[in-house]
SEVO-448288 format. One record per residue (C-alpha): y, x, z; residue in three letters. Coordinates in steps of 0.05 Angstrom, whole numbers, plus 5000, padded with zeros to 4 digits. Example, Ala and Ser with C-alpha at 12.3 -4.5 7.8 and 13.67 -1.06 7.14 Angstrom:
BEGIN
491052465156ALA;497952735143SER;
END
This chain:
BEGIN
500150005000UNK;506950274981UNK;511350415041UNK;517649985045UNK;523750425040UNK;527349955088UNK;521849995139UNK;526550065199UNK;529249365186UNK;522349085193UNK;520349375257UNK;519648875316UNK;524548915372UNK;526448565437UNK;532348275470UNK;530548265544UNK;523148045543UNK;523947655477UNK;520347975419UNK;523547885350UNK;519548005286UNK;524648465252UNK;531348755265UNK;535448315220UNK;539547745249UNK;544047205220UNK;550847345244UNK;554246725274UNK;559146375234UNK;563745765250UNK;560545085251UNK;566844665236UNK;564644005201UNK;557544095221UNK;557343595278UNK;554842905276UNK;557842315315UNK;554042485378UNK;555643235379UNK;549043435345UNK;547743835283UNK;548443475218UNK;542543455170UNK;546243935123UNK;547244435181UNK;539944385200UNK;537544525129UNK;542345105125UNK;539045455183UNK;531945275162UNK;533145575094UNK;535346245127UNK;529046235169UNK;524746135106UNK;528346735078UNK;525347195130UNK;531047325180UNK;528347525248UNK;533847225291UNK;538546635273UNK;544946505312UNK;548145825304UNK;555446015303UNK;560345645348UNK;557845055389UNK;562844765438UNK;561044735510UNK;565844125516UNK;571243755478UNK;576643865530UNK;580744305486UNK;578444225413UNK;578543605368UNK;572243205385UNK;566543265337UNK;569643835297UNK;563544255318UNK;557144075354UNK;557243995430UNK;551043925476UNK;554843635535UNK;557543025498UNK;550842675499UNK;545343155519UNK;539642675506UNK;541742515435UNK;543543255424UNK;536443455444UNK;533342895401UNK;537343095340UNK;536643845345UNK;529243965367UNK;526243885298UNK;530844415270UNK;528944905325UNK;521544755313UNK;521844865238UNK;525645515248UNK;520145745296UNK;514845555247UNK;517546095200UNK;516946615256UNK;524346685269UNK;527646665337UNK;534046225347UNK;540046305393UNK;545345775403UNK;552146075405UNK;556745745457UNK;564245755453UNK;569345615507UNK;575545485467UNK;581345775428UNK;587345855475UNK;593346125442UNK;589146275378UNK;588445535362UNK;590545315292UNK;596144805298UNK;593144115298UNK;586244335318UNK;586944245394UNK;588143645439UNK;591744075493UNK;594944755490UNK;592045205544UNK;591445955554UNK;590146445612UNK;597546505621UNK;603646165588UNK;603646415515UNK;606246255447UNK;601346025395UNK;598746555347UNK;600346165285UNK;606345745304UNK;610646065360UNK;614145415370UNK;607845165405UNK;607545365478UNK;601045425514UNK;600645305591UNK;596445705640UNK;589545395658UNK;588545145729UNK;583045405773UNK;579644735768UNK;579744765691UNK;576745465692UNK;571145235739UNK;569844655695UNK;569245085634UNK;564445575667UNK;560244965690UNK;559944705619UNK;557545375593UNK;551945335643UNK;550244615627UNK;550344755551UNK;545545355563UNK;540944905599UNK;540744405545UNK;539644955495UNK;533545185532UNK;530844475538UNK;531444385463UNK;527445025451UNK;532645535433UNK;530346235451UNK;536846455480UNK;544346355478UNK;550346775458UNK;556746715494UNK;562846685449UNK;566947055466UNK;569847665497UNK;571547735424UNK;576547615368UNK;582147405416UNK;579046725434UNK;580146415502UNK;575246855540UNK;577947475505UNK;585047285524UNK;582747265597UNK;579747975586UNK;586248295561UNK;592248445606UNK;596748335544UNK;595247595548UNK;593047515621UNK;598547565672UNK;594847155726UNK;595347385798UNK;589347005824UNK;581747175820UNK;581847105745UNK;587547625732UNK;589948305750UNK;584248815752UNK;579248895695UNK;573948615740UNK;578147985755UNK;579947895681UNK;572447915663UNK;570747465721UNK;570146835679UNK;565247195631UNK;561147475688UNK;560646805726UNK;558446465660UNK;552246945651UNK;550646925725UNK;550746175725UNK;546346145662UNK;541446615692UNK;540846195756UNK;540245555718UNK;535445805660UNK;531746375693UNK;532647125692UNK;528547205629UNK;532646715586UNK;536447175539UNK;544047155539UNK;547747525486UNK;555247685486UNK;559747675425UNK;563948275443UNK;570048635411UNK;570349355435UNK;577349455409UNK;582948965390UNK;587649335338UNK;593648945361UNK;600349275349UNK;604148685377UNK;603947915378UNK;601247695308UNK;601248425284UNK;594748785267UNK;593449515255UNK;590249765191UNK;584450275187UNK;587350975197UNK;594050705220UNK;597351035280UNK;599650545332UNK;599750385406UNK;594149915425UNK;596849285459UNK;590148945468UNK;583549255490UNK;582849985473UNK;576350385467UNK;576650675537UNK;577550005569UNK;572549695522UNK;567050165548UNK;568650025620UNK;568649265604UNK;561849335568UNK;558649675629UNK;561349125674UNK;558548585629UNK;551848935623UNK;551548985700UNK;553348225704UNK;546848055667UNK;548148035591UNK;541948225552UNK;545348485489UNK;552248595457UNK;553848315389UNK;559448815374UNK;565448815329UNK;572848975335UNK;579348595326UNK;583047965349UNK;586647385318UNK;592947815317UNK;589048325273UNK;584547785244UNK;582048185183UNK;578048635229UNK;573748055253UNK;572747755183UNK;573248365138UNK;575748215066UNK;574148645007UNK;580349065021UNK;576849515070UNK;575450185036UNK;568150205062UNK;562649775084UNK;559449775154UNK;566149805186UNK;563549695256UNK;558350255258UNK;563150765290UNK;564050275347UNK;556850105354UNK;555250865360UNK;560250925417UNK;557250335457UNK;549950565444UNK;551651195485UNK;554650795542UNK;550250195553UNK;542750095559UNK;542149385528UNK;541249275452UNK;547249325405UNK;547548805349UNK;552048975290UNK;554548615227UNK;560948725189UNK;559248835114UNK;552449125126UNK;549948895057UNK;548149585032UNK;540649595047UNK;540350365052UNK;546250365099UNK;543449785141UNK;536550145147UNK;539650805167UNK;543850435221UNK;537950225262UNK;537450715321UNK;544051055302UNK;549450525309UNK;545549905329UNK;538749615347UNK;539349005300UNK;543348915235UNK;546948265223UNK;548047945158UNK;553047375158UNK;556447225090UNK;550747605054UNK;545747075079UNK;550546535054UNK;550246854985UNK;542746964988UNK;538446665044UNK;532547055020UNK;535547725027UNK;530447965078UNK;524347755036UNK;527348084976UNK;528148735013UNK;520948655038UNK;518048574967UNK;522049104929UNK;526848604898UNK;533448834925UNK;536448844855UNK;535448064856UNK;539747964920UNK;545747574900UNK;551647974923UNK;557047724973UNK;564147854947UNK;567347865017UNK;572447384987UNK;572146865044UNK;573546304992UNK;567045915005UNK;566346045078UNK;572546135120UNK;576945875065UNK;573445195070UNK;573045225149UNK;580645285148UNK;581244645111UNK;576444315163UNK;570644295114UNK;564044585131UNK;562445285104UNK;558845445040UNK;559246054991UNK;563346204933UNK;557546504893UNK;551946034920UNK;553945304912UNK;547345084945UNK;549245415012UNK;549344865066UNK;547644365012UNK;540444595007UNK;537443895004UNK;543143534969UNK;543744054913UNK;536444244904UNK;535044354831UNK;530243874795UNK;526843984727UNK;530443664670UNK;527042984651UNK;529143094578UNK;529043814554UNK;535343984512UNK;538344554474UNK;544944714505UNK;550145204477UNK;554445524531UNK;560845824504UNK;563646394546UNK;560146944586UNK;564446944647UNK;561846754716UNK;562346004702UNK;558646064636UNK;553346524665UNK;552146054724UNK;551545464677UNK;546845834631UNK;542446074691UNK;541745374722UNK;540545024656UNK;534845514641UNK;532045434711UNK;531444684700UNK;527644774634UNK;532944724580UNK;533445164519UNK;539945564528UNK;544345974481UNK;549946344514UNK;555246554463UNK;560447074483UNK;566347274438UNK;566747994466UNK;561448534469UNK;559748434543UNK;558647894595UNK;563047824656UNK;569847574629UNK;575647724673UNK;571348024726UNK;570448654682UNK;578048774695UNK;578548484765UNK;572948934789UNK;576149604769UNK;579449724837UNK;574750024887UNK;576049444935UNK;573448964882UNK;566949334863UNK;562848754887UNK;565548334827UNK;562048794781UNK;555648764823UNK;555948014813UNK;556348104737UNK;550248584739UNK;546448074781UNK;547947524731UNK;545847964673UNK;539148104706UNK;537947374723UNK;539347154652UNK;534847714624UNK;529147544671UNK;529746794653UNK;529646934578UNK;536646634564UNK;538646784492UNK;545247164496UNK;549347224433UNK;554947754441UNK;560547864391UNK;559947124373UNK;566246704365UNK;564545974370UNK;568245484325UNK;566944744310UNK;563344964248UNK;558945434289UNK;557244864335UNK;555244424276UNK;550845004252UNK;547245114316UNK;546844334327UNK;545544354402UNK;544443724445UNK;550243894488UNK;555944404494UNK;558944744556UNK;565745084542UNK;567345634592UNK;572545984550UNK;576646234608UNK;584246324612UNK;589646744579UNK;595347104613UNK;602246754613UNK;607347164576UNK;614547114595UNK;620047224544UNK;624147794571UNK;630448124543UNK;630948884535UNK;626849414503UNK;623149684562UNK;615649744566UNK;611649134586UNK;604149144593UNK;598748664610UNK;594648674676UNK;588548904635UNK;592349514606UNK;595049674675UNK;588149724702UNK;585250114643UNK;590850584624UNK;594951004673UNK;601850674682UNK;608351054691UNK;610051324759UNK;614750754774UNK;611850074764UNK;614649354773UNK;609548794776UNK;612148114755UNK;608447604797UNK;606847584870UNK;600647184868UNK;593747454884UNK;592847804816UNK;599948124819UNK;599148364891UNK;592148654881UNK;594649024819UNK;600649274858UNK;595949504914UNK;591249864868UNK;597050224830UNK;600150434898UNK;593550704920UNK;593651134856UNK;600151444879UNK;605051014840UNK;611750774865UNK;610750034861UNK;615249404868UNK;613548664860UNK;618248114835UNK;616447414854UNK;620746794839UNK;618146404900UNK;621046564970UNK;614146844991UNK;608247214960UNK;600847014961UNK;602746274965UNK;605646305033UNK;601846035096UNK;599545415060UNK;596645724999UNK;589445774976UNK;588246494997UNK;584246535062UNK;588946785117UNK;585047415137UNK;585347635065UNK;592747465060UNK;594547825125UNK;590848465107UNK;593548485034UNK;600748385060UNK;599748935112UNK;596749405059UNK;602449285011UNK;607349455068UNK;602950065090UNK;603150355018UNK;610650235014UNK;610549704958UNK;617449384953UNK;617148624955UNK;622648234920UNK;622047484933UNK;626546954905UNK;627347444847UNK;627547304772UNK;626947864720UNK;632947834673UNK;632148474632UNK;627049024621UNK;630449654599UNK;627850364593UNK;627350614666UNK;630749984697UNK;629249264710UNK;634648764726UNK;633248224776UNK;637047574795UNK;636747474871UNK;640746964908UNK;646246904857UNK;647147654849UNK;643548184806UNK;639748784829UNK;636949374791UNK;629949674806UNK;627650324776UNK;621350234735UNK;618150614677UNK;613550044661UNK;613049304677UNK;606348954689UNK;606248224670UNK;602147834723UNK;605647174719UNK;599446764720UNK;594346484671UNK;593645854632UNK;587145504612UNK;584245664542UNK;581644994528UNK;582844974452UNK;575444994435UNK;573944414483UNK;579643984454UNK;577144164384UNK;570143914400UNK;572143244429UNK;569942874366UNK;563643274351UNK;558942714370UNK;555643094425UNK;556843144501UNK;561943704513UNK;563243964583UNK;569244404601UNK;568444854663UNK;571845424702UNK;578345724681UNK;578445374615UNK;578744724655UNK;583744984706UNK;585245694725UNK;583145804797UNK;578246314824UNK;571046574820UNK;568446014867UNK;571145454826UNK;568245734762UNK;561345834791UNK;561445164826UNK;563644814761UNK;558045154722UNK;552844974775UNK;554944234780UNK;555144114704UNK;548544484693UNK;544844094747UNK;547143444716UNK;545143554641UNK;
END
């Protein structure tokens, strides 16, 4: 038998006395929108976890389950104390099925948001001490009373007892982590109390220690209790995070205090630490976007704690490189966590076990399908896997009538449609005008921080080849071509084209594609402060260019209410500032001359030095073929950017939905 090159990941391990079949765990992710009317798990949520157990993960963690609804909006997330009998009744089958696949299952219990609450997500504004809200400083949070603290601790214990009765193998306490309520108690920056829950480090951790001690007393000493734990906060100031490599004064928890706290928490009875870094003020550390310059961003912190405590270290944080994950076992952690990668591909462990790692659908670290949906009070899914958390509802069925379908356009929407159509039994022809598949991702994936976009293209190419989809490159599709092929249905996925603004002057103006492929001048002005323009600006600045951005709106990246997930937005804004990119908002480009660009700002004009201007003013749908085929006498479906320019997620989801309905 051939030895598995990822053998460390498949070694059994223990948390306390609990044996786990391998060293891979499903990192906990928020359960917003996953609660039924009685505080139990919805059917979609149950199938979501069961599918990850089928995929071979050793330990599943539920993500946030409220211990009460005293602070948060009722029924936003599950809650075992609302109606324990109905909770047990609705949840037991999920736990039993997870166990039937050999997986262990922890329920993660959360105690609230405090000052980190999104406006509108809470019924009362509380915190350890008086504090302004993280997202809206106009909202003032009051200090919790001793009675409220005791009630919260009691509800953690009650919830853990219910979890044990259901059949969960353990619980995780959420969190001395990410700047949530318990973490705010733990940091002197947010906790100015003078009673038993403030002052010294021991007092600030008292709420966390009393929780685990209460659970151990109620559930027994062998019932495992994990702690979601942030070793370091990366807080420069209120609502200000620090970037990797940036010099700053830590206002939250620094590493030295983090080590002391970890030892106290171990002594209190916690059986393992699920480690990361960050806080809501530095949110991108806890939910790392693609803009981090390396994967495995928590490994250095895991190594520190492995030398200081004796309980297992669990570690996630973009660990989706199998070689890196395998090497991490015993070095920086005892178990490797996959969060978003298991959304993208629930069968990641089995594919590693069977030598099929090239068939693992890659996570883009984009947050669009997971945290982006949660921020809109919609349950999470995945940008590249439309079936995530819709496993039963969106299960593919064989086509009743096998058809020949022509898919026009080899971007991600067209490739998704072609793949799903073929999986359902149709004959599929995928026609692409250029000489390669991938569409705009071949340009978007050039920056090092977007390399996963290119991995996704390679993954699609491999799936299409394995399925036997006929791919016709260098093929321009016209109505006459459609008549010649004579398919039963047509799917147009012809993408979008850049918007070109008419500008005065004789200066050099290039496209985003040219800017990514050809070295621009030393001084660059980017027209457009949307996602594309800001990512281009960052990439050019990282190449040593002097870069400015001109945006007509009063903000970049759509402002606080745009479609970009906030952790991505915060990090991209901070990176642009760190790399000294000049941001001109409320600015219209009047002229582009050799070496100078003239802007109109607030009724005045301003000159910006620039050798070249990059046009990133947006895209418009290329729907000409779709409109030209409307009278062809066959069903024609328009998907992705040729329907409406948006993002990778919308293109893939369009392709999936249309393909599963034909």
